[in-house]
N, C-alpha and C positions, 0 to 999 in steps of 0.2 A: 332476840339474834337467832335463837335458835328457831321460835315460832316462825321467823321471817325467811329462814333456808328451809323451814318445812312447805311454807306457804309456795316460794318459788319451787321446789322441786316437783311439787304436784303439777303448778303450773305447765312446766316445762314437761313432764311427761304427757300431762292432757295435750300439751303444742302437740308433742310428738304423735299422739294419738289421733289427732282429729285433725291436724293441719293438712292433710291428704284430701281429706272429704271437704274440706271447705274450697281450696283448689279446683276440684271435680264440681262444685256447688257452682262457683264464680264460673269457670269456662261453659257451663252449660248455656251460660247466656250469652256467650262469645257470639259474636256477629261471623264470624271465618271459623273457619274446620281446625285452626291454629290450637295447639294444646301449650303453647308459650308464651304465644303474645294477644293480650288482650286487645281486640281492635274496636269493642264497640258493645253494647247490649239489644238484646233480642228475646222475642219468645219463640222463633220461629223452629228451634227444634223441637221445642214441647210438643207445636203445632204437628210437624211432620212426625214426630216420635208415636201420637193417636191416630195418623192417618197409615202410619205400618202397619198391614194384615199379618205378617209373620210376627212380630212383637206383639201385637194385641192377643191372636192367638196363642202362641206361646205363655203369655200372661192369664190367661183365661185356664190354660190347663192348668196352671201352676196352682190356683188359686183352686182349684176342683181338688189336684190331685191333695195340696196342702190341707183342706178343710177335709175331706174325707176320710184322709189318713190321721190326722189329729184328733180328729172326734173318735173313730174307731180304737187307736192308740189308746186314747184317755179312759174309754171303757172296758178295756182289756186289762190295761195297766193298772187302775183301781180295782176291779175283781182280783188279778194276780198279786196284787200288793194285800190284799183281805187275806187270799189263801197261804199266802207266804207267812205273812203276822200270825197267824192261827196255827203254824206249825210248830213242833217243839224245838230246842236249839240249835241242835244236828242240823239235821233236814232245814232248817232256816239259812243259817249260817250258808251250807251246800248253795239253797237255791238263789242265794244274793249273789254269790258268787259268779255262777250260771250267767244271771243277770248281768254281770259285768261284762262279761265276754263281747257282746256286740258294742258295746262302748269303749273300749278298749282295742279293739279288732279293728287292723287300718281299713277304710271306707273303699281301697282298691281292692281287697280282698274280698269283703263285704258282697259291692258290687259284682266281680268277675263268678265268686261262688253262686248269686243268684241268678245271674245271666246263664249258666251252665245248667241250674236247675230249669229254669224256665224253658230253655231252650228242649232239655230233655222229655218233657210235658208236652210242650208246642209240636215235637216229631211224632208224639202219640197220640194228641186229643187235637181237636178243630180251635185251637186258638191261635192267637200270634200277639208277640209283645205289643205292649199299648197300655189304657190307663189302669186295667186292672193289675196288669205286674208292678206299674209304676206304683200304686196304691198298697200293693202287698210289702214289696220293696222297702217302703217310707214304715209301712206298720214296723216292720223288720227293727228299724232302727228306731224309732220313736218310744214304741211301749215300754222300755229298761228303761228310758230317762222319765216316763210317768213313774214308774214305779219307784226308783231313788224319789221324786218327790211325794210321794203320797207316804210315803213307808214311814219318816219322821212324823209325821201327824199321828198317825197310828199308833206310834209310842208314846205320843204325848197323850193321849186321850185315855182317860180313866175308863176302865174297863167296866166299874160299877155301874156305869150311865146306862149301858146296855142290861143289864141285871134291872136295875130299877125300873128301867121302860116294860122288860116284859112281867116284873111285878103290877105294872098300871094296866096292863090289859093286850099290851102291844106283842103281836108274831114276829118273827124274824125279818119279815120284807119290811115292816112297817117302824121296826125298832131301826134297820138301817136306814131308811129316808129319814125319818124325823129324830133320829141320835148320831147315829154314825157318820153319814154323808155332810149335815152342816159344820162337824167336828174339823171333817177333814178336806172341806171345801177349799180352802186356801192351796192345800196341795194338790187337789185335784186342777185346780186354775191355774196353776204356774206349773204344771204337767202340760197340759192342754196348751198354753202359750209356747212352753220350750220346745213341743213338739210342732207346733204350728211355723215357729222359726226356724227347724232342723228342714222340715219337707220346704218348705221355701226358700231355704239358703242351698239347699243339696246339689250336686252338680255330680260328684264322681260316681254314685250308686246310679242318679238316673242316667247318665250317659250310657252306662250298659245295659239297663232295662228297658229305656223309653222304646227302642226300635226306631224303624223309619217314619213310621206314620203318625206320630206324637213327639211332639220335642217339648220341654221344661224351658222354663224363661233362662234358668242357669246357662244349660245347652244352647239355645239360642245364641245367646251372649258371646258365648265361648267361640262359635261359628263365625259370627258378623267379627269379633277382635281377630281372629285369625286373619284376616284381609287387611282391615284396618279399622280402626277406633273411632268410630264416628261420633261427631257429640250429640247424637239420639242416645248413646249410651250413658253418656253423662247427665241428660236431664232423665232418663229413666232410674238411674241410681241416684238421683235426687231426689226424686217420688218416694224413692223405696225407703231412704232412710230418712225421711220427713213422716213417712208411715211408721215406723219402728219407734220413731223418737215420739211420737202420739200416742202408740199403745204402751209405751212403757210410761209416759205420764199419766195418763188414765189407771195403769193397773196400779204404780204407787198413791195415786189418791185414792184408790178403793182400799188400798192396803191399812192407809192412815186413818180411812173411817171405820175400816173393823177394829183396829188398836184401839181407838177412842171408844166405841161401844163398848168393846172388852173392858177398859177402864171402868167405863162407868157401868158396868154390871159389878165388876168387883168392888 
């Protein structure tokens, strides 16, 4: 009886979380613009989606910003995690607390503060809000998440491995790429995926720092939904959901393979 209730409770929670997404997917194939009555099946909204230059341009911008920011923040966050891990207890604790600030800080505060900073420099230098400010802003809130993902792997790593590599003739750079990086790679990959997802999904910060010439996909969708929720938005949301599911499936498969390889080694 208890097991049945647990399964029922889990099913209700999953239904509550994913029912809106399933409704959105269903109505992305509706022949009319109605969001309450299913009139028939069609793929015309997907066709119109790929013909919409504004959405495609915003999607390209979002991908460029997300990939650039996630790659840079992964590199910076990994190096920062290595530096923090090598600190003594008190400075390390202080550095980790400072790293928490961009995470717990409300996004609207981060967005407004970054906008004021960029406007301050734009008034004194020859640049305007656009790709560069978007990438810098996304790195600002992506890097702390990378640090949080890499730090546990550094704590789990046996420091004697680095000493053993040095005894075998590796310099510090070789020891990092041959010993440290493979050990912390799961954390690095998790940090990259989280940074990429956050950049892809961000609206608040991007809204303040994007400027008038460049818009990310969430900002474009917000502008479109202020007038009317087009079925093209349903189609776009469906495609994004499927891509996210595919990434999660690939990530889980890769993690299972790594776990099996570690079990074989042990």
